[in-house]
N, CA, C and O atoms as a MOPAC input file, in Angstrom:
PM7 MOZYME 1SCF
protein

 N    114.28300 1    73.29100 1   126.26000 1
 C    113.88300 1    74.71300 1   126.56000 1
 C    112.72000 1    75.02000 1   125.69700 1
 O    112.46600 1    74.63600 1   124.55600 1
 N    111.93400 1    75.96400 1   126.67000 1
 C    110.52400 1    75.97000 1   125.94600 1
 C    110.37500 1    77.53500 1   125.65700 1
 O    110.70000 1    78.26700 1   126.59200 1
 N    109.91000 1    78.16000 1   124.44700 1
 C    109.78000 1    79.33500 1   124.38800 1
 C    108.50200 1    79.57200 1   124.38800 1
 O    107.64400 1    78.81400 1   123.93500 1
 N    108.28100 1    80.88700 1   125.01500 1
 C    106.99700 1    81.48600 1   125.07900 1
 C    106.76300 1    82.62900 1   124.56000 1
 O    107.72000 1    83.39400 1   124.44200 1
 N    105.44100 1    83.05400 1   124.11200 1
 C    105.06300 1    84.06200 1   123.34200 1
 C    104.25900 1    85.01200 1   124.12100 1
 O    103.22100 1    84.52800 1   124.57300 1
 N    104.49500 1    86.30100 1   124.39900 1
 C    103.45800 1    86.96900 1   124.92200 1
 C    102.49300 1    87.43600 1   123.87500 1
 O    102.89200 1    87.90700 1   122.81000 1
 N    101.08900 1    87.29200 1   124.20400 1
 C     99.93500 1    87.67400 1   123.23200 1
 C     99.99100 1    89.27100 1   123.51300 1
 O    100.31600 1    89.89600 1   124.52200 1
 N     99.56800 1    89.67400 1   122.28400 1
 C     99.50900 1    91.04600 1   121.93900 1
 C     98.34800 1    91.23900 1   120.96100 1
 O     98.02400 1    90.36300 1   120.15800 1
 N     97.71700 1    92.45900 1   121.06700 1
 C     96.46900 1    92.93700 1   120.16300 1
 C     97.08600 1    92.96700 1   118.97800 1
 O     98.15100 1    93.55400 1   118.79000 1
 N     96.37400 1    92.25900 1   118.01000 1
 C     96.60900 1    92.28600 1   116.46900 1
 C     95.71100 1    93.13900 1   115.67700 1
 O     94.49000 1    92.99800 1   115.60400 1
 N     96.41100 1    94.02600 1   115.09500 1
 C     95.32400 1    94.96600 1   114.37600 1
 C     95.42900 1    94.55300 1   112.91200 1
 O     96.44900 1    94.15500 1   112.34900 1
 N     94.14000 1    94.72100 1   112.35000 1
 C     94.31400 1    94.16700 1   110.80100 1
 C     94.26200 1    95.36000 1   110.01800 1
 O     93.52000 1    96.31300 1   110.25500 1
 N     95.10600 1    95.26800 1   109.04100 1
 C     95.40800 1    96.30400 1   108.18000 1
 C     94.94300 1    95.93300 1   106.84100 1
 O     94.70200 1    94.77900 1   106.48700 1
 N     94.81900 1    97.11400 1   106.03200 1
 C     94.36000 1    96.90300 1   104.66500 1
 C     95.53600 1    96.15400 1   103.76100 1
 O     96.65000 1    96.35400 1   104.24500 1
 N     95.54500 1    95.49400 1   102.79100 1
 C     96.51500 1    94.76500 1   102.14800 1
 C     97.36900 1    96.01000 1   101.33800 1
 O     96.89200 1    97.07700 1   100.95100 1
 N     98.68600 1    95.56700 1   101.21500 1
 C     99.85000 1    96.58200 1   100.64300 1
 C    100.04400 1    97.82300 1   101.34500 1
 O    100.38600 1    98.87000 1   100.79400 1
 N     99.76300 1    97.64900 1   102.88100 1
 C    100.02800 1    98.94200 1   103.58300 1
 C    101.23000 1    98.38100 1   104.81500 1
 O    101.08200 1    97.48500 1   105.64600 1
 N    102.20500 1    99.10000 1   104.62000 1
 C    103.32900 1    98.82500 1   105.60900 1
 C    102.90600 1    99.49800 1   107.01700 1
 O    102.26600 1   100.54700 1   107.07400 1
 N    103.32200 1    98.79900 1   108.09900 1
 C    103.09500 1    98.95000 1   109.25900 1
 C    104.32000 1    99.35100 1   109.92900 1
 O    105.26000 1    98.55700 1   109.91900 1
 N    104.45400 1   100.59800 1   110.57500 1
 C    105.71200 1   101.32200 1   111.27100 1
 C    105.55200 1   100.64800 1   112.57800 1
 O    104.61600 1   100.89000 1   113.34100 1
 N    106.68300 1    99.62500 1   112.85800 1
 C    106.54700 1    98.98500 1   114.11000 1
 C    106.87700 1    99.85800 1   115.20000 1
 O    106.47300 1    99.56300 1   116.32400 1
 N    107.62800 1   100.99900 1   114.99500 1
 C    107.95800 1   101.75900 1   115.94600 1
 C    106.63400 1   102.42700 1   116.70500 1
 O    106.61200 1   102.76100 1   117.88900 1
 N    105.47100 1   102.55500 1   115.70100 1
 C    104.18300 1   102.95800 1   116.55700 1
 C    103.76000 1   101.93100 1   117.33300 1
 O    102.86500 1   102.24500 1   118.11700 1
 N    104.13700 1   100.74900 1   117.36400 1
 C    103.73800 1    99.65900 1   118.20000 1
 C    104.54200 1    99.43900 1   119.46300 1
 O    104.36500 1    98.49100 1   120.22900 1
 N    105.43500 1   100.39100 1   119.61300 1
 C    106.30500 1   100.41300 1   120.83000 1
 C    107.38200 1    99.35800 1   120.87700 1
 O    107.77300 1    98.90700 1   121.95400 1
 N    107.94400 1    98.89700 1   119.52400 1
 C    109.16900 1    98.09500 1   119.60000 1
 C    110.36000 1    99.00600 1   119.93900 1
 O    110.21700 1   100.20700 1   120.17000 1
 N    111.45700 1    98.41500 1   119.95400 1
 C    112.69500 1    98.90900 1   120.07800 1
 C    113.11800 1    99.30000 1   118.94900 1
 O    112.92700 1    98.55700 1   117.98700 1
 N    113.76000 1   100.48600 1   118.77300 1
 C    114.07400 1   100.97300 1   117.50900 1
 C    115.55400 1   100.46300 1   117.23800 1
 O    116.39500 1   100.26600 1   118.11600 1
 N    115.72500 1   100.28600 1   115.90100 1
 C    116.87500 1    99.39900 1   115.49800 1
 C    118.28800 1   100.46300 1   115.58100 1
 O    118.21800 1   101.68300 1   115.73000 1
 N    119.27100 1    99.84300 1   115.47400 1
 C    120.44600 1   100.71300 1   115.69000 1
 C    120.61100 1   101.56200 1   114.38600 1
 O    120.81100 1   101.02400 1   113.29700 1
 N    120.52100 1   102.83800 1   114.54400 1
 C    120.78500 1   103.77100 1   113.37400 1
 C    121.76500 1   103.80500 1   112.57700 1
 O    121.67600 1   104.33800 1   111.47000 1
 N    122.88300 1   103.22200 1   113.03700 1
 C    124.02000 1   103.34200 1   112.11600 1
 C    124.68500 1   102.07800 1   111.87400 1
 O    125.88000 1   101.84600 1   112.05500 1
 N    123.43200 1   100.95800 1   111.27000 1
 C    123.65700 1    99.96400 1   111.11100 1
 C    124.46000 1    99.80800 1   109.55500 1
 O    124.09200 1   100.43900 1   108.56400 1
 N    125.40100 1    99.02200 1   109.56400 1
 C    126.12600 1    98.98900 1   108.16700 1
 C    125.67300 1    98.29100 1   107.09000 1
 O    126.27900 1    98.36700 1   106.02100 1
 N    124.60500 1    97.56000 1   107.22300 1
 C    123.85700 1    96.73300 1   106.13900 1
 C    122.29600 1    97.17600 1   106.57900 1
 O    121.81500 1    97.09600 1   107.70900 1
 N    121.64200 1    97.67000 1   105.35100 1
 C    120.22400 1    98.02300 1   105.69100 1
 C    119.40500 1    97.25700 1   104.72400 1
 O    119.89200 1    97.00800 1   103.62100 1
 N    118.23700 1    96.86600 1   105.01700 1
 C    117.50100 1    96.32500 1   103.94100 1
 C    116.39400 1    97.28200 1   103.51200 1
 O    115.47200 1    97.65000 1   104.23800 1
 N    116.60300 1    97.65300 1   102.19900 1
 C    115.88500 1    98.66900 1   101.60900 1
 C    114.47000 1    97.81500 1   100.65500 1
 O    114.62500 1    96.70600 1   100.14200 1
 N    113.39600 1    98.46100 1   100.59500 1
 C    112.28100 1    98.03900 1    99.68300 1
 C    111.92800 1    99.13100 1    98.58500 1
 O    111.54200 1   100.27600 1    98.82100 1
 N    112.10400 1    98.64800 1    97.53800 1
 C    111.89500 1    99.40300 1    96.27500 1
 C    110.71500 1    98.94500 1    95.52300 1
 O    110.41300 1    97.75400 1    95.60900 1
 N    109.99200 1    99.76400 1    94.77600 1
 C    108.90700 1    99.43500 1    93.97200 1
 C    109.28700 1    99.77400 1    92.47100 1
 O    109.40600 1   100.95200 1    92.13500 1
 N    109.45300 1    98.87200 1    91.68300 1
 C    109.90000 1    98.89400 1    90.28600 1
 C    108.87500 1    99.34000 1    89.11200 1
 O    108.07700 1    98.58600 1    88.55500 1
 N    109.01900 1   100.41600 1    88.90900 1
 C    107.87200 1   100.96900 1    87.86800 1
 C    108.62000 1   100.74000 1    86.34200 1
 O    108.00800 1   100.90000 1    85.28700 1
 N    109.82100 1   100.40300 1    86.41300 1
 C    110.35700 1   100.19000 1    84.80000 1
 C    111.85700 1   100.29700 1    84.91800 1
 O    112.43000 1   100.45400 1    85.99600 1
 N    112.42900 1   100.21000 1    83.81300 1
 C    113.85400 1   100.22200 1    83.76300 1
 C    114.50800 1   101.30900 1    84.35100 1
 O    115.64200 1   101.24900 1    84.82600 1
 N    113.79900 1   102.29700 1    84.32300 1
 C    114.47000 1   103.68700 1    84.92400 1
 C    114.64100 1   103.72400 1    86.23900 1
 O    115.38800 1   104.59400 1    86.68800 1
 N    114.01300 1   102.82600 1    87.10600 1
 C    114.20600 1   102.50900 1    88.45600 1
 C    115.38600 1   101.41900 1    88.74900 1
 O    115.65200 1   101.07200 1    89.90000 1
 N    115.94900 1   100.99900 1    87.80500 1
 C    117.03300 1    99.93300 1    88.12500 1
 C    118.29100 1   100.60200 1    88.49400 1
 O    119.13000 1    99.93400 1    89.09800 1
 N    118.57700 1   102.06500 1    88.15800 1
 C    119.62600 1   102.70600 1    88.68300 1
 C    119.47200 1   103.00400 1    90.34900 1
 O    120.44000 1   102.94600 1    91.10800 1
 N    118.37500 1   103.26500 1    90.70000 1
 C    118.05000 1   103.42000 1    92.13200 1
 C    118.27900 1   102.19300 1    92.95100 1
 O    118.85600 1   102.32300 1    94.03100 1
 N    117.92100 1   101.12100 1    92.58400 1
 C    118.24100 1    99.94000 1    93.12400 1
 C    119.77800 1    99.57500 1    93.00600 1
 O    120.42500 1    99.16000 1    93.96800 1
 N    120.18600 1    99.72500 1    92.02100 1
 C    121.74400 1    99.26300 1    91.96000 1
 C    122.47200 1    99.98900 1    92.76700 1
 O    123.29000 1    99.52500 1    93.56100 1
 N    122.19900 1   101.25700 1    92.59800 1
 C    122.91800 1   102.09200 1    93.75200 1
 C    123.07800 1   101.86400 1    95.10900 1
 O    124.05600 1   102.12700 1    95.80700 1
 N    121.80500 1   101.24200 1    95.48300 1
 C    121.65200 1   100.72200 1    96.91200 1
 C    122.59500 1    99.42300 1    97.28500 1
 O    123.29300 1    99.21500 1    98.27700 1
 N    122.33700 1    98.59500 1    96.05500 1
 C    123.19900 1    97.44500 1    96.26500 1
 C    124.68500 1    97.65300 1    96.22500 1
 O    125.44300 1    97.04000 1    96.97700 1
 N    125.09400 1    98.54400 1    95.32000 1
 C    126.64900 1    98.81900 1    95.37400 1
 C    127.28400 1    99.54400 1    96.74700 1
 O    128.43700 1    99.40500 1    97.15400 1
 N    126.19500 1   100.37600 1    97.37000 1
 C    126.49900 1   100.87400 1    98.82600 1
 C    126.39000 1    99.83300 1    99.69800 1
 O    126.44600 1   100.23000 1   100.86200 1
 N    126.24700 1    98.56700 1    99.58000 1
 C    126.19300 1    97.23100 1   100.28100 1
 C    124.88400 1    96.91300 1   101.15700 1
 O    124.84400 1    96.26200 1   102.20100 1
 N    123.78500 1    97.55500 1   100.45300 1
 C    122.46800 1    97.30700 1   101.33200 1
 C    121.69000 1    96.18500 1   100.28100 1
 O    121.87300 1    96.00900 1    99.07600 1
 N    120.85100 1    95.57300 1   101.12700 1
 C    120.09800 1    94.45500 1   100.65900 1
 C    118.76200 1    95.05700 1   100.00100 1
 O    118.23100 1    95.85400 1   100.77400 1
 N    118.19400 1    94.92700 1    99.00600 1
 C    117.01600 1    95.64200 1    98.09200 1
 C    116.20600 1    94.52000 1    97.90900 1
 O    116.59600 1    93.52500 1    97.29900 1
 N    114.91100 1    94.64800 1    98.49100 1
 C    113.58800 1    93.75600 1    98.06700 1
 C    113.06700 1    94.59800 1    97.15300 1
 O    112.87900 1    95.79200 1    97.38400 1
 N    112.77700 1    93.96900 1    95.95200 1
 C    112.19500 1    94.84600 1    94.77400 1
 C    110.90700 1    94.14000 1    94.58900 1
 O    110.79800 1    92.92300 1    94.43600 1
 N    109.76600 1    95.15500 1    94.62100 1
 C    108.33300 1    94.59500 1    94.11200 1
 C    108.16600 1    95.22100 1    92.98100 1
 O    108.09700 1    96.44800 1    92.89900 1
 N    108.07900 1    94.34600 1    91.91200 1
 C    107.91700 1    94.56300 1    90.35800 1
 C    106.26400 1    94.37500 1    89.88000 1
 O    105.89000 1    94.21300 1    88.71900 1
 N    105.34400 1    94.44600 1    91.15400 1
 C    103.98800 1    94.15500 1    90.75000 1
 C    103.28600 1    95.19400 1    89.74100 1
 O    102.32200 1    94.90300 1    89.03400 1
 N    103.94100 1    96.49700 1    89.78600 1
 C    103.52900 1    97.40500 1    88.74800 1
 C    103.62800 1    97.12400 1    87.39800 1
 O    102.81600 1    97.50200 1    86.55400 1
 N    104.71500 1    96.39900 1    87.17000 1
 C    105.16300 1    96.04300 1    85.73100 1
 C    104.94500 1    94.58200 1    85.35700 1
 O    105.16600 1    94.15100 1    84.22500 1
 N    104.44200 1    93.75100 1    86.50100 1
 C    104.24000 1    92.34200 1    86.40300 1
 C    103.51400 1    91.82300 1    85.05600 1
 O    103.84100 1    90.71500 1    84.62900 1
 N    102.55600 1    92.57100 1    84.38100 1
 C    101.88600 1    92.11200 1    83.41900 1
 C    102.62100 1    92.37000 1    82.07300 1
 O    102.22300 1    91.83900 1    81.03600 1
 N    103.76400 1    93.24200 1    82.10800 1
 C    104.42700 1    93.36500 1    80.99200 1
 C    105.61100 1    92.47800 1    81.02900 1
 O    106.52100 1    92.87800 1    81.75600 1
 N    105.81500 1    91.26800 1    80.35100 1
 C    106.68300 1    90.32900 1    80.41800 1
 C    108.15100 1    90.91800 1    79.95200 1
 O    109.21200 1    90.77100 1    80.55900 1
 N    107.91300 1    91.68100 1    78.61300 1
 C    109.42700 1    92.22600 1    78.05700 1
 C    109.89900 1    93.30800 1    79.05800 1
 O    111.10200 1    93.56200 1    79.01900 1
 N    109.11100 1    94.00900 1    79.98000 1
 C    109.86200 1    94.92600 1    80.98700 1
 C    110.21400 1    94.03300 1    81.96900 1
 O    111.40200 1    94.11100 1    82.28400 1
 N    109.59500 1    93.24900 1    82.52700 1
 C    109.94200 1    92.23800 1    83.53300 1
 C    111.22500 1    91.66000 1    83.19300 1
 O    112.06900 1    91.59400 1    84.08600 1
 N    111.50100 1    91.22300 1    82.01100 1
 C    112.69400 1    90.42600 1    81.42000 1
 C    113.74500 1    91.34800 1    81.51900 1
 O    114.83400 1    91.05300 1    82.01400 1
 N    113.42500 1    92.60300 1    81.00800 1
 C    114.61600 1    93.67900 1    80.97700 1
 C    115.01900 1    93.99100 1    82.35500 1
 O    116.20600 1    93.75300 1    82.57600 1
 N    114.38300 1    94.43300 1    83.28000 1
 C    114.49400 1    94.69500 1    84.43500 1
 C    115.30000 1    93.55700 1    85.27300 1
 O    116.28200 1    93.91200 1    85.92600 1
 N    114.86500 1    92.07600 1    85.26300 1
 C    115.45500 1    91.01700 1    85.76900 1
 C    116.78200 1    90.87200 1    85.12600 1
 O    117.67800 1    90.74300 1    85.96000 1
 N    117.17100 1    90.85400 1    83.90800 1
 C    118.38300 1    91.04200 1    83.33900 1
 C    119.23700 1    92.05700 1    83.97200 1
 O    120.25300 1    91.68400 1    84.55800 1
 N    118.94100 1    93.25000 1    83.91600 1
 C    119.62600 1    94.24900 1    84.37500 1
 C    120.06200 1    94.10200 1    85.85000 1
 O    121.21300 1    94.31900 1    86.22600 1
 N    119.04700 1    93.71500 1    86.65400 1
 C    119.48900 1    93.52800 1    88.05900 1
 C    120.28300 1    92.23200 1    88.26300 1
 O    120.99000 1    92.12300 1    89.26500 1
 N    120.20600 1    91.33500 1    87.44200 1
 C    121.01100 1    90.08100 1    87.49400 1
 C    122.57000 1    90.63500 1    87.11400 1
 O    123.56700 1    90.16200 1    87.66100 1
 N    122.61600 1    91.49300 1    86.29800 1
 C    123.95700 1    91.90200 1    85.96900 1
 C    124.62400 1    92.84800 1    86.95700 1
 O    125.83000 1    93.09400 1    86.96700 1
 N    123.71900 1    93.35000 1    87.78100 1
 C    124.25700 1    94.07200 1    88.97300 1
 C    124.81800 1    93.36000 1    90.03600 1
 O    125.84100 1    93.70700 1    90.62700 1
 N    123.91200 1    92.00200 1    90.37000 1
 C    124.34300 1    91.11100 1    91.29800 1
 C    125.62600 1    90.63700 1    90.99700 1
 O    126.57200 1    90.71300 1    91.78100 1
 N    125.68700 1    90.02500 1    89.58800 1
 C    127.18600 1    89.42200 1    89.25900 1
 C    128.25700 1    90.49100 1    89.36500 1
 O    129.34400 1    90.21900 1    89.87400 1
 N    127.99000 1    91.65300 1    88.91500 1
 C    128.95800 1    92.59700 1    89.11100 1
 C    129.65500 1    92.78300 1    90.31200 1
 O    130.85600 1    92.99500 1    90.47600 1
 N    128.67600 1    92.66900 1    91.20000 1
 C    129.30700 1    93.23800 1    92.81000 1
 C    129.53000 1    91.85500 1    93.41400 1
 O    129.90300 1    91.83200 1    94.58700 1
 N    129.34600 1    90.65700 1    92.75100 1
 C    129.66300 1    89.54500 1    93.39200 1
 C    128.49600 1    89.24700 1    94.47000 1
 O    128.74000 1    88.61100 1    95.49600 1
 N    127.21700 1    89.74800 1    94.17000 1
 C    126.26300 1    89.52800 1    95.24400 1
 C    125.44500 1    88.35000 1    94.72300 1
 O    125.95400 1    87.36100 1    94.19500 1
 N    124.18900 1    88.52500 1    94.90500 1
 C    122.98900 1    87.21500 1    94.84900 1
 C    121.68100 1    87.93400 1    94.53700 1
 O    121.38200 1    88.97000 1    95.13100 1
 N    120.91800 1    87.39800 1    93.62600 1
 C    119.60100 1    87.72800 1    93.22700 1
 C    118.65700 1    86.53700 1    93.04300 1
 O    119.04700 1    85.58300 1    92.37000 1
 N    117.45100 1    86.53200 1    93.59500 1
 C    116.57500 1    85.43800 1    93.83700 1
 C    115.13000 1    86.08000 1    93.67500 1
 O    114.82400 1    87.13300 1    94.23400 1
 N    114.22600 1    85.31700 1    92.82100 1
 C    112.79600 1    85.76600 1    92.86000 1
 C    112.05200 1    85.28100 1    94.11400 1
 O    112.26300 1    84.10900 1    94.42500 1
 N    111.32100 1    85.90700 1    94.78500 1
 C    110.47200 1    85.56900 1    95.96100 1
 C    109.23600 1    86.01800 1    95.77400 1
 O    108.86500 1    87.19100 1    95.78300 1
 N    108.44800 1    84.80900 1    95.56100 1
 C    106.79700 1    84.95500 1    95.09200 1
 C    106.92200 1    85.23600 1    93.79900 1
 O    107.93000 1    84.98900 1    93.13700 1
 N    105.66600 1    85.88700 1    93.28800 1
 C    105.22700 1    86.16200 1    92.12000 1
 C    105.82400 1    87.39900 1    91.56300 1
 O    106.17800 1    87.47700 1    90.38700 1
 N    105.93100 1    88.35200 1    92.40900 1
 C    106.27400 1    89.91300 1    91.81500 1
 C    107.39200 1    90.31600 1    92.83900 1
 O    107.35300 1    91.50000 1    93.17500 1
 N    108.46500 1    89.48200 1    93.44300 1
 C    109.29400 1    90.29400 1    94.18100 1
 C    110.73900 1    89.56600 1    93.94100 1
 O    110.80900 1    88.35400 1    93.73900 1
 N    111.97900 1    90.49200 1    93.98600 1
 C    113.11900 1    90.04400 1    93.80100 1
 C    113.75000 1    90.40200 1    94.89400 1
 O    113.33800 1    91.40000 1    95.48600 1
 N    114.86500 1    89.68800 1    95.39600 1
 C    115.73700 1    89.94300 1    96.47400 1
 C    117.13900 1    90.07400 1    95.80900 1
 O    117.54000 1    89.15000 1    95.10100 1
 N    117.92600 1    91.22500 1    96.01400 1
 C    118.97600 1    91.45300 1    95.53100 1
 C    120.01700 1    91.82600 1    96.53700 1
 O    119.83000 1    92.76000 1    97.31800 1
 N    121.11600 1    91.10800 1    96.53100 1
 C    121.98400 1    91.39400 1    97.76600 1
 C    123.63300 1    91.65700 1    97.26700 1
 O    124.12600 1    91.10300 1    96.28500 1
 N    124.27800 1    92.51200 1    98.06200 1
 C    125.59400 1    93.07000 1    97.67200 1
 C    126.68400 1    91.83000 1    98.11600 1
 O    126.23700 1    90.94000 1    98.83900 1
 N    127.89800 1    91.78000 1    97.75200 1
 C    129.00800 1    90.93000 1    97.98200 1
 C    128.78200 1    90.53300 1    99.66000 1
 O    128.40800 1    91.24500 1   100.59200 1
 N    129.12900 1    89.26600 1    99.62000 1
 C    129.22600 1    88.54600 1   100.98900 1
 C    127.81000 1    88.33400 1   101.44400 1
 O    127.76900 1    87.99000 1   102.62500 1
 N    126.75100 1    88.42700 1   100.92000 1
 C    125.46300 1    88.02000 1   101.40500 1
 C    124.78500 1    87.21100 1   100.50600 1
 O    124.58200 1    87.72700 1    99.40700 1
 N    124.34100 1    85.97500 1   100.69300 1
 C    123.63800 1    85.19400 1    99.91400 1
 C    122.41600 1    84.51200 1   100.37900 1
 O    122.41400 1    83.98000 1   101.49000 1
 N    121.36400 1    84.48500 1    99.60600 1
 C    119.88600 1    84.20300 1    99.80100 1
 C    119.94100 1    82.77000 1    99.78700 1
 O    120.40700 1    82.23500 1    98.78100 1
 N    119.53400 1    82.04900 1   100.75700 1
 C    119.17600 1    80.68200 1   100.98700 1
 C    118.02200 1    80.30100 1   100.25100 1
 O    116.91900 1    80.79200 1   100.49000 1
 N    118.24200 1    79.36000 1    99.27300 1
 C    116.99700 1    78.93500 1    98.33500 1
 C    116.06200 1    78.14800 1    99.04700 1
 O    114.94700 1    77.97100 1    98.55400 1
 N    116.39700 1    77.59400 1   100.26500 1
 C    115.31900 1    76.72900 1   100.99400 1
 C    114.38500 1    77.61800 1   101.67300 1
 O    114.95300 1    78.59300 1   102.16500 1
 N    113.07200 1    77.57700 1   101.85500 1
 C    112.45000 1    78.15900 1   102.78400 1
 C    112.21000 1    77.54300 1   104.04500 1
 O    112.16700 1    76.33000 1   104.25100 1
 N    112.04100 1    78.54600 1   104.95400 1
 C    111.88700 1    77.93400 1   106.61600 1
 C    110.44200 1    77.53000 1   106.56700 1
 O    109.51100 1    78.27900 1   106.27000 1
 N    110.36100 1    76.27100 1   106.89000 1
 C    109.29500 1    75.58300 1   107.37100 1
 C    108.94000 1    75.01900 1   108.77700 1
 O    109.79500 1    74.29400 1   109.28600 1
 N    107.92700 1    75.22500 1   109.39400 1
 C    107.77100 1    74.66200 1   110.75700 1
 C    108.13300 1    73.35500 1   111.11900 1
 O    108.56300 1    73.10400 1   112.24400 1
 N    107.97400 1    72.39700 1   110.13500 1
 C    108.17200 1    70.98000 1   110.03400 1
 C    109.66000 1    70.94700 1   110.14100 1
 O    110.16300 1    70.06600 1   110.83800 1
 N    110.50300 1    71.90800 1   109.45700 1
 C    112.07800 1    71.73200 1   109.52700 1
 C    112.53900 1    72.09800 1   110.97300 1
 O    113.63300 1    71.68500 1   111.35900 1
 N    111.81300 1    72.79600 1   111.72500 1
 C    112.34300 1    73.13000 1   112.93200 1
 C    112.91800 1    72.26800 1   113.88000 1
 O    112.16600 1    71.33800 1   114.17200 1
 N    114.01300 1    72.26800 1   114.46200 1
 C    114.64200 1    71.43600 1   115.36700 1
 C    114.97900 1    72.38300 1   116.42800 1
 O    115.62900 1    73.42200 1   116.30300 1
 N    114.31000 1    71.75900 1   117.78500 1
 C    114.95200 1    72.47200 1   118.93400 1
 C    116.01800 1    72.29900 1   119.21400 1
 O    116.44900 1    71.20300 1   118.85600 1
 N    116.89200 1    73.11500 1   119.88500 1
 C    118.18900 1    72.82600 1   120.57700 1
 C    119.33700 1    73.42800 1   119.73200 1
 O    120.50400 1    73.31400 1   120.10500 1

């Protein structure tokens, strides 16, 4: 079986800018999804409550802690508190890249193996 991709025009955007895929004509996702993926920017320990509330609601949160990444003590404190949230709700937490953490609720695990083209097997 062979998969084909329709080529589309690619727009170059500035770094750290999100693209709203709805503007590109993609199909909108189901509005009443039970689990959502949220993105949070961690400005410090005060933002842990915001993230933990989302995880306790059953959502997956991708945390960007680049605003505090130069403050090792703050990163350590935030990581420790988020780890406690993951343990408390029987979820999972993993660092992705140099300044991002993914934290999941109960029943969702993050695979530590990265997907690579060489690992792809058709069929």
